Backbone as CSV, one residue per row, in Angstrom:
resi,resn,N_x,N_y,N_z,CA_x,CA_y,CA_z,C_x,C_y,C_z
1,THR,81.013,135.511,108.478,82.247,135.843,108.841,82.193,137.004,110.201
2,PRO,83.482,137.247,110.538,83.587,138.178,111.349,83.364,139.281,110.817
3,ALA,83.604,139.872,109.884,83.426,141.161,109.151,81.868,141.443,109.051
4,THR,81.085,140.228,108.635,79.626,140.403,108.364,79.119,140.444,109.845
5,LEU,79.476,139.988,110.917,79.081,140.239,112.152,79.210,141.614,112.761
6,ALA,80.304,142.112,112.591,80.888,143.389,112.915,79.844,144.266,112.246
7,GLN,79.505,144.208,110.944,78.830,145.292,110.343,77.075,145.184,110.878
8,CYS,76.916,143.991,111.619,75.436,143.667,112.081,75.485,144.084,113.586
9,GLY,76.662,144.614,114.200,76.560,145.126,115.654,77.020,143.690,116.335
10,GLY,77.344,142.577,115.895,77.889,141.350,116.711,76.856,140.681,117.071
11,LEU,77.234,139.714,117.907,76.167,138.762,118.276,75.749,139.301,119.811
12,VAL,74.603,138.970,120.326,74.066,139.266,121.481,73.851,137.851,122.237
13,SER,74.037,137.576,123.447,73.826,136.399,124.020,72.803,136.661,125.120
14,THR,71.717,135.786,125.306,70.704,135.976,126.287,71.143,135.239,127.605
15,LYS,71.034,135.820,128.780,70.956,135.474,130.033,70.329,134.084,130.145
16,GLU,71.154,133.227,130.829,70.465,132.007,131.129,70.959,131.594,132.602
17,VAL,69.820,131.069,133.112,70.365,130.297,134.598,69.723,129.023,134.870
18,ASP,70.351,128.179,135.784,69.962,126.823,136.142,68.622,126.863,136.928
19,VAL,68.316,125.929,137.440,66.942,125.859,138.204,67.136,126.688,139.621
20,ALA,68.360,126.392,140.314,68.733,127.200,141.513,68.902,128.447,141.050
21,GLY,69.049,129.090,140.166,69.353,130.336,139.769,67.869,130.807,139.397
22,ALA,67.099,130.241,138.999,65.650,130.524,138.495,65.117,130.798,139.663
23,ARG,64.979,129.629,140.772,64.341,129.885,142.143,64.573,131.299,142.909
24,LYS,66.001,131.565,142.692,66.473,132.942,143.168,65.828,134.165,142.637
25,LEU,65.751,134.197,141.396,64.806,135.148,140.580,63.616,135.184,140.983
26,ILE,62.960,134.104,140.988,61.396,134.158,141.332,61.213,134.479,142.951
27,ASP,62.214,134.183,143.619,62.154,134.532,144.997,62.197,136.046,145.246
28,GLN,63.161,136.828,144.199,63.346,138.262,144.089,62.146,138.902,143.350
29,GLY,61.057,137.991,142.901,60.035,138.614,142.292,59.695,138.999,140.877
30,VAL,60.656,138.188,140.075,60.874,138.116,138.702,59.513,137.479,138.053
31,SER,59.149,138.029,136.708,57.936,137.581,136.272,58.246,136.396,135.633
32,VAL,57.388,135.333,135.697,57.748,134.042,134.889,56.880,133.706,133.867
33,LEU,57.650,133.961,132.533,56.578,133.604,131.117,56.788,132.012,130.948
34,ASP,55.878,131.378,130.827,56.070,130.161,130.071,55.274,130.187,128.537
35,VAL,56.288,129.867,127.816,56.121,129.952,126.457,55.587,128.530,125.830
36,ARG,55.180,127.508,126.511,54.678,126.426,125.989,53.179,126.348,125.662
37,ARG,52.625,125.236,124.966,51.331,125.292,124.496,50.355,125.495,125.883
38,ALA,49.232,125.845,125.573,48.227,126.080,126.757,48.074,124.723,127.347
39,THR,47.987,123.532,126.587,47.810,122.093,127.099,48.911,121.711,127.886
40,GLU,50.093,122.049,127.718,51.334,121.871,128.373,51.112,122.693,129.775
41,PHE,50.978,123.777,129.730,50.878,124.524,130.740,49.594,124.214,131.703
42,ALA,48.319,123.669,131.296,47.491,122.995,131.887,48.029,122.027,133.005
43,GLU,48.746,121.236,132.180,49.411,119.743,133.020,49.744,120.305,134.129
44,ALA,51.017,121.166,134.084,51.846,121.498,135.346,52.606,122.662,134.872
45,HIS,52.775,123.586,135.931,53.490,124.763,135.600,54.140,125.517,136.740
46,ILE,54.924,126.281,136.770,55.455,127.091,137.893,54.194,128.157,138.327
47,ASP,54.208,127.928,139.800,53.067,128.952,140.336,53.207,130.482,139.935
48,GLY,52.240,131.019,139.619,52.106,132.469,139.198,52.637,132.927,137.713
49,ALA,53.060,131.618,136.899,53.575,131.893,135.684,52.306,132.526,134.702
50,THR,52.788,133.187,133.939,51.895,133.588,132.709,52.092,132.750,131.433
51,ASN,51.025,132.341,130.744,51.363,131.313,129.677,50.985,132.169,128.415
52,ILE,51.883,132.161,127.257,51.650,132.853,126.051,52.712,131.896,125.427
53,ALA,51.947,131.153,124.476,52.654,130.224,123.652,53.713,130.867,122.589
54,HIS,54.904,130.264,122.440,55.814,131.054,121.583,55.357,131.336,120.328
55,THR,54.310,130.736,119.738,54.019,130.955,118.525,53.236,132.121,118.413
56,ARG,52.590,132.768,119.651,51.779,133.685,119.625,52.337,134.914,120.388
57,LEU,53.500,134.793,120.750,54.224,135.791,121.193,54.524,137.290,120.777
58,ALA,54.627,137.088,119.511,55.002,138.503,118.776,53.647,139.094,118.713
59,ALA,52.608,138.546,118.561,51.380,139.193,118.601,50.953,139.496,119.861
60,ARG,51.390,139.216,120.847,50.851,139.259,122.279,52.023,140.074,123.211
61,LEU,52.963,140.677,122.412,53.920,141.481,123.347,53.329,142.467,124.365
62,ASN,52.141,142.966,123.951,51.532,143.943,125.133,51.099,143.502,126.275
63,ASP,50.844,141.849,126.270,50.612,141.283,127.383,51.681,141.033,128.239
64,VAL,52.825,141.205,127.901,54.233,140.912,128.502,54.539,142.267,129.258
65,PRO,54.704,142.123,130.752,54.822,143.372,131.389,56.272,143.947,130.930
66,LYS,56.453,145.178,130.826,57.625,145.751,130.223,58.255,146.493,131.487
67,GLY,59.390,146.555,131.894,60.219,147.286,132.783,60.230,146.526,134.199
68,SER,60.178,145.221,134.178,60.622,144.242,135.245,61.371,143.036,134.702
69,PRO,62.452,142.445,135.279,62.891,141.287,134.707,61.852,139.942,134.420
70,ILE,62.139,139.315,133.374,61.189,137.987,133.136,62.142,136.838,133.083
71,LEU,61.637,135.731,133.598,62.215,134.487,133.490,61.478,133.818,132.414
72,CYS,62.026,133.435,131.379,61.211,132.719,130.450,61.423,131.207,130.299
73,HIS,60.547,130.460,130.052,60.993,128.779,129.894,59.937,128.421,129.119
74,CYS,60.196,127.185,128.648,59.509,126.344,127.610,59.515,124.884,128.306
75,LYS,59.570,123.701,127.739,59.587,122.390,128.316,61.085,121.948,128.312
76,ALA,61.907,122.112,127.205,63.390,121.933,127.362,64.283,123.072,127.354
77,GLY,63.868,124.357,126.457,64.740,125.375,126.145,64.763,125.985,125.029
78,MET,64.345,125.239,124.047,64.688,125.686,122.744,63.640,126.658,122.353
79,ARG,62.189,126.716,122.627,61.485,127.464,122.395,61.441,128.884,123.076
80,SER,62.008,128.581,124.435,62.033,130.067,125.319,63.474,130.898,124.867
81,ALA,64.335,130.033,124.121,65.509,130.631,123.478,65.155,131.290,122.541
82,TYR,64.262,131.113,121.940,63.638,131.771,120.540,62.831,133.092,121.075
83,ALA,61.935,132.776,122.187,61.036,133.491,122.828,61.997,134.789,123.523
84,SER,62.969,134.476,123.996,63.952,135.279,124.731,64.381,136.191,123.925
85,ALA,65.051,135.502,122.598,65.635,136.689,121.948,64.568,137.638,121.276
86,LEU,63.230,137.324,120.842,62.245,138.148,120.555,61.951,139.388,121.416
87,LEU,62.115,138.858,122.940,61.726,139.774,124.064,62.916,140.687,124.016
88,GLU,63.939,140.281,123.923,65.202,141.179,123.965,65.431,142.187,122.718
89,ARG,64.971,141.715,121.652,64.703,142.645,120.571,63.836,143.682,120.713
90,ASN,62.850,143.369,121.616,61.678,144.346,121.774,62.027,145.097,123.270
91,GLY,63.222,145.181,123.613,63.411,145.922,125.058,63.347,145.173,126.397
92,TYR,62.952,144.196,126.371,62.646,143.347,127.635,64.078,142.817,128.251
93,ASP,64.204,142.672,129.602,65.038,142.239,130.396,64.967,140.732,130.582
94,VAL,65.028,140.023,130.009,64.655,138.364,129.905,65.988,137.489,130.343
95,THR,65.756,136.372,131.155,66.600,135.600,131.325,65.814,134.262,130.927
96,ASN,66.468,133.212,130.361,66.097,132.008,129.803,66.438,131.065,130.968
97,LEU,65.369,129.990,131.056,65.817,128.718,131.942,66.349,127.945,131.452
98,ALA,67.637,127.535,131.640,68.438,126.371,131.069,67.624,124.996,131.020
99,GLY,67.422,124.083,130.346,66.742,123.073,130.343,65.263,122.662,130.508
100,GLY,64.807,124.156,130.677,63.386,124.350,130.667,62.452,123.830,131.838
101,PHE,61.214,123.681,131.668,60.422,122.855,132.918,60.743,121.604,132.957
102,ASP,61.422,120.843,131.990,61.888,119.313,132.305,63.055,119.443,133.231
103,ALA,64.126,120.319,133.166,65.005,120.560,134.095,64.312,121.102,135.647
104,TRP,63.565,121.927,135.857,62.764,122.461,137.044,62.112,121.138,137.598
105,LEU,61.456,120.371,136.862,60.851,119.194,137.424,61.903,118.057,137.957
106,LYS,62.908,118.031,137.195,64.162,116.836,137.432,64.667,117.319,138.742
107,ALA,64.741,118.856,139.142,65.510,119.225,140.364,64.460,119.215,141.285
108,GLY,63.409,118.670,141.380,62.369,118.484,142.518,61.738,120.050,142.617
109,ALA,61.820,121.035,141.836,61.323,121.967,142.145,59.689,122.151,142.108
110,PRO,58.719,123.062,142.613,57.420,122.821,142.980,56.838,123.245,141.637
111,ALA,55.649,122.587,141.261,54.824,122.878,140.228,53.318,122.618,140.524
112,MET,52.744,123.689,139.797,51.021,123.583,140.031,50.301,122.817,138.885
113,ALA,49.213,122.387,139.314,48.486,121.676,138.278,47.389,122.410,137.924
């Protein structure tokens, strides 16, 4: 209910960008965090991305650089939405890539193998 949300401090919404916005952030030097499984990352990924599977992220928060913006993505956007929420709760400045790596590839953006 609205009253319950008010008691909890309300809702927080994660920043989200499309591929064009993500490419601008990367050009500005944002860190890219890929939260897909290692096997997915090995197949193809955004150049310079760090890979920490979303299932291991809570235990590896110290491996995520704090103090600079992060662009987070997975395959389609669901896992990275969860990961982004976790990062936000822990004080990170994070933006989720809408549509994930699938959207990245569909837009013809470069990927490394």
